[in-house]
C-alpha positions in Angstrom: 7.6 0.0 25.1 9.4 -3.4 25.5 11.5 -5.0 22.8 8.8 -7.6 22.2 6.0 -4.9 21.9 8.2 -3.0 19.5 8.8 -6.1 17.4 5.1 -7.0 17.4 4.2 -3.4 16.2 6.8 -3.6 13.5 5.7 -7.0 12.3 2.0 -6.1 12.3 2.7 -2.8 10.4 4.7 -4.7 7.8 1.9 -7.2 7.4 -0.7 -4.5 6.9 1.6 -2.8 4.3 2.1 -6.1 2.4 -1.6 -7.0 2.7 -2.6 -3.6 1.2 -0.6 -4.2 -2.0 -1.7 -7.9 -2.2 -5.3 -6.9 -1.9 -4.9 -4.1 -4.4 -3.3 -6.4 -6.9 -6.1 -9.0 -6.5 -8.9 -6.3 -6.6 -10.1 -6.9 -3.1 -10.8 -3.2 -2.7 -13.0 -3.5 0.4 -10.0 -5.1 2.2 -7.7 -2.4 1.0 -10.0 0.3 2.4 -10.4 -1.6 5.7 -6.6 -1.4 6.3 -6.9 2.4 6.8 -7.8 4.0 10.0 -11.2 6.0 10.0 -9.3 9.2 9.1 -6.5 7.5 7.2 -5.1 9.4 4.2 -3.8 7.9 1.0 -2.0 10.1 -1.5 -2.3 8.4 -4.9 -1.4 10.0 -8.3 -1.6 13.5 -6.8 -5.0 13.0 -5.1 -5.5 12.6 -1.4 -8.3 10.3 -0.2 -9.4 10.4 3.4 -11.1 7.5 5.2 -12.1 4.0 4.0 -15.2 5.2 2.1 -13.3 7.7 -0.1 -10.6 5.2 -0.7 -13.0 2.5 -1.7 -14.9 4.9 -4.0 -11.6 5.8 -5.8 -10.5 2.2 -6.2 -13.9 1.2 -7.6 -13.1 3.5 -10.6 -10.0 1.5 -11.6 -10.0 -0.3 -14.9 -11.1 -3.9 -14.6 -8.5 -5.0 -17.1 -5.4 -3.5 -15.4 -3.0 -6.0 -13.9 -0.5 -4.6 -11.5 2.3 -6.0 -9.3 4.3 -4.3 -6.6 7.7 -5.7 -5.7 8.4 -4.3 -2.2 11.8 -4.0 -0.6 13.7 -2.1 2.0 10.9 -1.7 4.5 12.5 0.4 7.1 11.1 1.6 10.4 12.1 5.3 10.8 10.6 5.8 14.3 8.0 4.3 16.6 6.4 4.5 20.0 3.9 2.4 21.8 1.0 2.9 19.4 2.5 4.5 16.2 5.1 3.6 13.7 6.5 5.5 10.7 8.2 3.5 7.9 9.4 3.8 4.3 9.8 1.2 1.5 10.7 1.0 -2.1 8.3 -0.4 -4.7 9.1 -1.5 -8.2 5.7 -1.4 -10.0 4.7 -3.3 -13.1 1.4 -2.8 -14.8 -0.2 -4.0 -18.1 -3.6 -4.2 -19.7 -4.8 -7.8 -19.3 -7.6 -7.2 -21.9 -10.2 -8.6 -19.6 -9.1 -12.2 -20.2 -6.4 -12.3 -17.5 -4.4 -14.9 -19.4 -0.9 -15.4 -18.0 1.7 -14.5 -18.5 0.7 -10.9 -19.1 3.1 -8.9 -21.2 4.6 -5.9 -19.6 7.0 -3.9 -21.7 8.9 -2.4 -18.7 8.3 -1.4 -15.1 6.0 1.6 -14.5 8.6 2.9 -12.1 10.4 2.8 -8.8 8.4 4.5 -6.0 9.2 5.4 -2.4 6.3 4.8 -0.1 6.2 6.6 3.2 3.6 5.3 5.7 2.5 5.8 9.2 0.6 3.2 11.2 -1.5 3.4 14.4 -2.4 0.7 16.8 -5.8 1.0 18.6 -7.4 -1.8 20.5 -4.8 -4.2 19.3 -5.4 -3.5 15.6 -2.8 -1.8 13.4 -4.2 0.4 10.6 -2.6 2.8 8.1 -2.9 6.4 9.3 -1.2 7.8 6.1 0.4 6.5 2.9 2.1 8.5 0.3 3.9 7.2 -2.8 6.3 9.3 -4.8 7.9 8.1 -8.1 11.7 8.2 -8.0 12.4 6.5 -11.4 10.5 6.2 -14.6 11.4 3.8 -17.4 9.8 5.5 -20.3 
């Protein structure tokens, strides 16, 4: 793989990762699910969801009043080849109940926690999708 191809894969993987959390925050759940490969796995809160349909079903059960934000840093490529990339990142997660009115600013007493996200990405037919995503909490603030 050339340096340019490597940089394109890294950039595309980062964008998919950031798009996932932006879509999650804005409740665009179909977009979230579409960012996973057909057999993509997402480990959330101790549950493993496989494939876009299962992921979309799980997300549809989220509270309509929850407001959540993910501050993402230290996106680091651990390894890659021509069509796969493995990375990790830290997320500082804030959440609050917006009480259905979504007035801003929403009050959050403290961060929910600091998480480590480990992700693998696959490129097929020029499209990068998430093959697996696992978040583990490192710090709690309560």
